[in-house]
C-alpha positions in Angstrom: -87.2 -24.9 29.0 -85.3 -27.9 27.8 -87.5 -28.0 24.7 -86.6 -24.4 23.9 -82.9 -25.1 24.2 -83.1 -28.1 21.9 -85.1 -26.0 19.5 -82.4 -23.4 19.6 -79.7 -25.9 18.9 -81.7 -27.3 16.0 -82.2 -23.8 14.5 -78.4 -23.2 14.4 -77.4 -26.8 13.7 -75.5 -25.9 10.5 -73.3 -23.4 12.4 -72.7 -26.0 15.1 -71.8 -28.6 12.4 -69.3 -26.2 10.6 -67.6 -25.3 13.9 -67.4 -29.0 14.9 -65.8 -29.8 11.5 -63.3 -26.9 11.9 -62.4 -27.9 15.5 -62.1 -31.6 14.6 -59.9 -31.1 11.6 -57.6 -28.7 13.3 -57.5 -30.9 16.5 -56.8 -34.1 14.6 -54.1 -32.4 12.6 -52.5 -31.0 15.7 -52.6 -34.5 17.4 -50.9 -36.0 14.4 -48.1 -33.5 14.6 -47.3 -34.3 18.2 -44.2 -36.5 18.2 -44.4 -39.9 19.7 -42.5 -40.4 23.0 -40.8 -43.7 23.8 -40.0 -44.5 27.4 -36.9 -46.5 28.1 -36.8 -48.1 31.6 -34.3 -50.0 33.7 -34.3 -51.3 37.2 -31.1 -51.3 39.3 -30.1 -52.4 42.8 -28.1 -49.7 44.6 -26.7 -49.9 48.1 -27.9 -46.5 49.1 -26.4 -46.7 52.5 -23.0 -46.9 50.8 -23.6 -44.3 48.1 -25.4 -41.8 50.4 -23.3 -42.2 53.4 -21.3 -39.0 52.8 -24.6 -37.1 52.3 -26.3 -38.7 55.4 -23.3 -38.3 57.7 -24.3 -36.5 60.8 -28.1 -37.0 60.4 -29.8 -38.4 63.5 -33.0 -39.4 61.7 -32.4 -41.4 58.5 -34.4 -40.1 55.5 -37.4 -42.0 54.1 -37.6 -43.4 50.6 -38.8 -40.1 49.0 -35.8 -38.2 50.5 -33.5 -41.0 49.4 -34.9 -40.8 45.8 -34.3 -37.0 45.8 -30.7 -37.4 47.0 -30.1 -40.1 44.4 -31.6 -37.9 41.7 -29.3 -35.0 42.6 -26.4 -37.4 42.4 -27.5 -38.9 39.1 -28.4 -35.6 37.4 -25.4 -33.6 38.4 -23.8 -31.4 35.7 -20.6 -33.5 35.3 -22.8 -36.6 34.9 -25.0 -35.0 32.3 -22.0 -33.7 30.3 -20.6 -37.3 30.3 -24.0 -38.5 29.3 -24.1 -36.2 26.3 -20.7 -37.3 25.1 -21.6 -41.0 25.4 -24.8 -40.6 23.4 -23.5 -38.0 20.9 -26.2 -35.6 22.0 -23.6 -33.0 22.5 -23.4 -32.7 18.7 -26.8 -31.1 18.7 -25.8 -28.3 21.0 -23.6 -25.7 19.3 -23.8 -22.9 21.9 -23.9 -22.8 25.7 -27.6 -21.8 25.6 -28.4 -24.8 23.5 -26.4 -27.0 25.9 -28.3 -25.6 28.9 -31.6 -26.2 27.2 -30.5 -29.8 26.5 -29.6 -30.2 30.1 -33.0 -28.9 31.2 -34.8 -31.2 28.8 -32.9 -34.3 30.0 -33.6 -33.4 33.6 -37.4 -33.2 32.8 -37.4 -36.4 30.8 -35.4 -38.5 33.3 -37.4 -40.0 36.1 -36.1 -41.9 39.2 -38.4 -43.8 41.4 -37.9 -46.0 44.4 -39.5 -49.2 45.6 -41.5 -48.8 48.7 -40.8 -52.4 49.8 -37.1 -52.4 49.1 -35.2 -49.1 49.5 -32.3 -50.4 47.4 -34.3 -51.0 44.2 -34.7 -48.0 41.8 -36.3 -47.6 38.5 -34.8 -45.2 35.9 -36.8 -44.0 33.0 -36.3 -41.6 30.1 -38.7 -40.3 27.4 -37.7 -39.4 23.9 -39.1 -39.4 20.4 -36.2 -41.5 19.2 -36.6 -45.1 20.5 -33.0 -46.1 20.1 -31.7 -42.9 21.7 -34.0 -43.4 24.7 -32.5 -46.8 25.3 -29.0 -45.4 24.8 -29.6 -42.6 27.3 -30.9 -45.0 30.0 -27.9 -47.3 29.4 -25.6 -44.3 29.6 -27.3 -43.1 32.8 -26.6 -46.4 34.5 -23.0 -46.5 33.3 -22.3 -42.9 34.3 -24.0 -43.4 37.7 -21.9 -46.5 38.4 -18.7 -44.9 37.2 -19.3 -41.7 39.0 -20.2 -43.4 42.3 -17.1 -45.7 42.1 -14.8 -42.9 41.1 -16.3 -40.7 43.9 -15.6 -43.5 46.4 -12.1 -43.9 45.1 -11.7 -40.2 45.1 -13.0 -39.9 48.6 -10.6 -42.7 49.7 -7.6 -41.0 47.9 -8.5 -37.7 49.4 -8.8 -39.3 52.8 -5.4 -41.0 52.3 -3.8 -37.7 51.1 -5.3 -35.8 54.0 -4.1 -38.3 56.5 -0.6 -38.4 55.0 -0.4 -34.6 55.2 -1.6 -34.6 58.8 0.8 -37.3 59.8 3.7 -35.4 58.2 2.7 -32.3 60.0 2.4 -34.0 63.3 5.7 -35.7 62.8 7.3 -32.4 62.3 5.6 -30.9 65.3 6.5 -34.0 67.3 10.2 -33.7 66.4 10.1 -30.0 67.4 8.5 -30.9 70.7 11.1 -33.6 71.4 13.9 -31.1 70.6 12.4 -28.4 72.8 11.9 -30.9 75.7 15.5 -32.2 75.4 16.9 -28.7 75.2 14.9 -27.6 78.3 16.1 -30.6 80.3 19.7 -29.8 79.3 19.4 -26.2 80.3 17.8 -27.0 83.7 19.7 -30.2 84.6 19.7 -30.7 88.3 16.5 -28.6 88.8 13.9 -30.9 87.3 11.3 -32.8 89.3 12.4 -36.2 88.1 15.9 -35.7 89.4 15.6 -36.5 93.1 12.0 -35.4 93.5 10.4 -32.0 93.1 11.8 -28.7 94.3 9.9 -28.7 97.6 10.9 -32.3 98.3 14.6 -31.4 97.7 14.3 -28.3 99.8 12.8 -30.2 102.7 15.4 -33.0 102.4 18.2 -30.4 102.4 16.8 -28.7 105.5 16.5 -32.1 107.2 20.1 -32.9 106.3 21.2 -29.5 107.6 19.3 -30.1 110.9 20.8 -33.5 111.3 24.3 -32.2 110.6 23.9 -29.4 113.1 22.7 -31.9 115.7 25.6 -34.2 115.1 28.0 -31.2 115.3 26.5 -30.1 118.5 26.8 -33.6 120.0 30.4 -33.8 118.8 31.3 -30.4 120.2 29.8 -31.4 123.6 31.9 -34.6 123.5 35.0 -32.6 122.6 34.4 -30.1 125.4 33.9 -32.9 127.8 37.2 -34.5 126.8 39.0 -31.2 127.3 37.5 -30.9 130.7 38.5 -34.4 131.6 42.0 -33.8 130.3 42.3 -30.6 132.3 41.7 -32.7 135.5 43.8 -35.7 134.6 47.2 -36.1 136.3 49.8 -37.6 134.0 52.2 -40.3 135.3 55.8 -39.8 134.1 57.9 -42.6 133.0 61.3 -42.7 131.5 61.1 -42.6 127.8 62.7 -41.2 124.7 62.0 -37.8 123.4 60.1 -39.3 120.4 57.0 -39.9 122.5 56.4 -36.1 123.1 54.4 -35.6 119.9 52.2 -38.7 120.2 49.0 -36.7 120.6 49.6 -34.7 117.5 50.4 -37.9 115.6 47.1 -39.4 116.7 45.2 -36.4 115.5 47.0 -36.5 112.2 46.3 -40.2 111.8 42.6 -39.7 112.5 42.4 -36.8 110.0 44.2 -38.8 107.3 41.8 -41.7 107.8 38.8 -39.3 107.4 40.5 -37.7 104.4 40.8 -41.1 102.7 37.2 -41.7 103.3 36.2 -38.4 101.8 38.4 -38.7 98.8 36.7 -42.0 98.0 33.4 -40.0 97.5 34.5 -36.5 96.5 37.2 -34.7 94.6 40.1 -32.8 96.2 38.2 -29.6 95.7 35.3 -30.5 98.0 35.0 -28.0 100.8 35.3 -30.6 103.6 38.4 -32.1 101.9 40.0 -28.7 101.6 39.3 -27.9 105.2 40.8 -31.2 106.4 43.9 -30.6 104.3 44.3 -27.2 105.8 43.9 -28.8 109.3 46.5 -31.4 108.4 49.0 -28.8 107.3 48.4 -26.9 110.6 49.0 -30.1 112.7 52.1 -31.0 110.6 53.5 -27.5 111.3 52.7 -27.9 115.0 54.4 -31.3 115.2 57.5 -29.9 113.4 57.5 -27.0 115.8 57.3 -29.3 118.8 60.0 -31.5 117.5 62.2 -28.5 117.0 61.6 -27.4 120.6 62.6 -30.8 121.8 65.7 -30.8 119.7 66.8 -27.4 121.1 66.0 -28.3 124.7 63.2 -25.7 124.9 60.6 -28.4 125.6 58.8 -28.5 128.9 60.0 -30.4 131.9 58.1 -33.3 130.7 60.9 -34.0 128.1 62.0 -37.5 128.1 59.0 -38.6 130.1 56.0 -40.5 128.9 52.4 -39.7 129.9 50.1 -42.3 131.4 48.1 -44.6 129.1 44.8 -43.1 130.2 46.0 -39.6 129.5 47.4 -40.7 126.1 44.0 -42.4 125.2 42.0 -39.3 126.1 44.3 -37.1 124.1 43.7 -39.4 121.1 40.0 -39.3 121.6 40.1 -35.5 121.8 42.0 -35.3 118.5 39.4 -37.5 116.9 36.6 -35.4 118.3 38.2 -32.2 117.0 38.6 -33.8 113.6 35.0 -34.9 113.6 33.8 -31.4 114.6 35.8 -30.0 111.8 34.2 -32.5 109.4 30.8 -31.6 110.7 31.5 -27.9 110.3 32.3 -28.5 106.6 29.1 -30.6 106.2 26.9 -28.0 107.9 28.4 -25.4 105.7 27.7 -27.5 102.6 24.1 -28.2 103.6 23.6 -24.6 104.5 24.9 -23.6 101.0 22.4 -26.0 99.4 19.5 -24.7 101.5 20.4 -21.1 100.6 20.7 -22.0 97.0 17.3 -23.7 97.0 15.8 -20.8 98.9 17.2 -18.3 96.3 15.4 -20.4 93.6 12.0 -20.3 95.2 10.6 -18.2 92.5 12.4 -19.9 89.6 11.9 -23.6 90.3 8.0 -23.5 90.2 8.3 -21.8 86.8 10.7 -24.4 85.6 8.5 -27.2 86.8 5.4 -25.6 85.2 7.2 -25.2 81.9 8.4 -28.8 82.0 4.9 -30.0 82.7 3.6 -27.9 79.7 6.3 -29.2 77.4 5.7 -32.8 78.5 2.0 -32.4 78.0 2.4 -30.9 74.6 4.7 -33.8 73.6 2.3 -36.4 74.9 -0.7 -34.8 73.1 1.2 -34.7 69.8 2.4 -38.2 70.3 -1.2 -39.4 70.9 -2.5 -37.5 67.9 0.3 -38.9 65.7 -0.4 -42.5 66.9 -4.1 -42.0 66.3 -3.5 -40.7 62.8 -1.3 -43.7 62.0 -4.1 -46.0 63.2 -6.7 -44.1 61.1 -4.6 -44.3 58.0 -4.2 -48.0 58.4 -7.9 -48.4 59.0 -8.6 -46.3 55.9 -6.4 -48.5 53.8 -8.1 -51.6 55.0 -11.5 -50.0 54.4 -10.5 -49.0 50.9 -9.4 -52.6 50.1 -12.7 -53.9 51.4 -14.8 -51.4 49.4 -12.9 -52.2 46.2 -13.6 -55.8 46.7 -17.3 -55.1 47.4 -18.0 -52.8 44.5 -19.9 -55.5 42.7 -22.3 -55.7 45.6 -23.1 -51.9 45.5 -24.5 -51.9 42.0 -26.5 -54.5 40.2 -28.7 -54.1 37.1 -31.9 -56.0 37.8 -33.7 -55.2 34.5 -31.6 -53.9 31.6 -32.9 -50.9 29.5 -36.1 -51.8 27.7 -38.1 -49.7 25.2 -41.5 -51.0 23.9 -42.3 -51.0 20.2 -45.2 -48.7 20.7 -44.7 -45.2 22.0 -45.8 -44.7 25.6 -47.1 -41.2 25.0 -49.0 -39.4 23.8 -52.1 -41.6 23.7 -53.3 -40.3 20.4 -56.4 -42.5 20.4 -57.5 -40.8 23.6 -56.5 -37.4 22.2 -58.5 -38.0 19.0 -61.5 -39.0 21.0 -61.1 -35.9 23.1 -60.9 -33.8 19.9 -64.2 -35.4 18.6 -65.9 -34.7 21.9 -64.5 -31.2 22.0 -65.6 -30.4 18.5 -69.2 -31.6 19.1 -69.2 -29.7 22.4 -67.9 -26.5 20.9 -70.4 -26.7 18.0 -73.3 -27.3 20.4 -72.1 -24.5 22.6 -72.0 -22.1 19.7 -75.5 -23.0 18.6 -76.8 -22.6 22.1 -75.1 -19.2 22.4 -76.6 -18.0 19.1 -80.1 -19.2 20.2 -79.7 -17.1 23.3 -78.5 -14.1 21.4 -81.3 -14.4 18.8 -84.3 -15.9 20.6 -87.6 -16.8 18.9 -91.0 -17.9 20.2 -91.6 -21.5 19.3 -94.7 -22.4 21.2 -97.8 -20.9 22.9 -96.5 -21.3 26.4 -93.4 -19.3 25.6 -95.6 -16.6 24.0 -97.8 -16.4 27.1 -94.8 -16.1 29.3 -93.3 -13.3 27.1 -96.5 -11.2 26.5 -98.5 -12.1 29.6 -101.6 -12.4 27.5 -103.7 -15.4 26.9 -103.3 -17.2 23.6 -106.7 -17.8 22.0 -105.4 -19.8 19.1 -102.5 -20.4 16.6 -102.1 -20.7 12.9 -100.2 -23.7 11.6 -97.7 -23.5 8.8 -98.2 -26.2 6.3 -95.2 -26.6 4.0 -95.6 -27.4 0.4 -94.4 -30.7 -0.9 -91.3 -29.0 -2.4 -90.5 -27.5 1.0 -91.0 -30.8 2.7 -88.6 -32.5 0.3 -86.1 -29.7 0.8 -86.4 -30.0 4.6 -85.9 -33.7 4.4 -82.8 -33.3 2.2 -81.4 -30.8 4.7 -81.9 -33.3 7.6 -80.3 -36.1 5.6 -77.4 -33.9 4.6 -76.9 -32.8 8.2 -76.9 -36.4 9.5 -74.6 -37.5 6.7 -72.1 -34.7 7.5 -72.3 -35.5 11.2 -71.7 -39.2 10.6 -68.9 -38.3 8.2 -67.3 -36.3 11.0 -67.4 -39.5 13.2 -66.1 -41.5 10.3 -63.1 -39.2 9.9 -62.4 -39.7 13.6 -62.5 -43.4 13.1 -60.3 -43.2 10.1 -57.7 -41.0 11.9 -57.7 -43.4 14.8 -57.3 -46.4 12.5 -54.4 -44.8 10.7 -52.7 -43.9 14.0 -53.1 -47.5 15.2 -51.8 -48.8 11.9 -48.8 -46.6 12.0 -48.0 -47.9 15.5 -48.3 -51.4 14.3 
């Protein structure tokens, strides 16, 4: 079977050779037209924890090196950075329309490569392919410059934005804080005397007033009992008459007046003359004054009792004085009970209003305290942001560092034309051999007795040999030599093309 295939290839060797030449010439010409690509590379140190912090904020699991490279590539190849890159390298002059610019962006994104170091997550290699060696180096240098500037500007922009945001928030909270202070002060003015901080809460003041009322009633009851007892004792006391002037007749009234005046002086030291107890004592004093004047008038006209001109006993006189004092004290306690009762009634009437006032005061106070805490917190954050900004500005040199500057080799990195030319040679020979094999299968012949037996199924008794003439032998030999020469010439052309490519690179 193998012999038959080889025989078929040899029968159509000229067709195979022609196809091999056609494929080889076309292939080598195509390879020569492929533009050389120079790769510019650079290696930089980037503090990715600083650059990617805004992108990584909120992530519980930190990304691996591949994810970091992807994030860095997105940052590096953003549209603003690419537009700045075109302007820095004058590549924008090649794009006249938006479509051409978009195509240029797409080509740059495909040609730029960013890779990370597995052992050091802060080391990155930047590469760019282009047919122009100088332009490739300029693009890589511009990429590094744009990346550093954009990152620094972004950090500064983030800091400025944070400062602006904090300033706006602080101004807003200051305004709200002033409004809360004004509302709280106005509320305290409108409800002065009914606030929890003034003498305790509502229920504490109500209980205290009720206790004061109970104590005043108890004191009044005790004083009334004392007064009644003095009256009872005076009713059973026998006065002893002594000679005396008529001026001693009104001594009991004078004693009561003196006692009331002493009490009035005591009250005026604490209250105004409009106080209810003061008013009542004044009325009582006026009544006693009138009574004394009436008694003196009776003594003057002789209408006094038979006791005129006589003086009571000292015990009787003392008891009358004590009675007057007790009556004055009862009057005072009546006024006090009335005042305490008024306070209790007033507090009872406010039983529905006071809790609302206290609740509103608590709400206003809580709002003020919350706003004050927020305002203080914003001030602290703004100060911290300023300190952080100063630290970052001083540490910018530590964020970026060019380890290896942009470098472009003298020889192009791709395509590998020697390898491509070799591939073209192998492909041309393969295509030629394949075509010859295909033709031998399409146009088969019987080249030996075994093949004839297989095809006919009959035994082959003998064969007739073809003996070429000397002229035919010379012709066949010339054909073989020409075939080998053309085949070797094809290989020589491959060697010449490869040599020229290597010479051009050198």
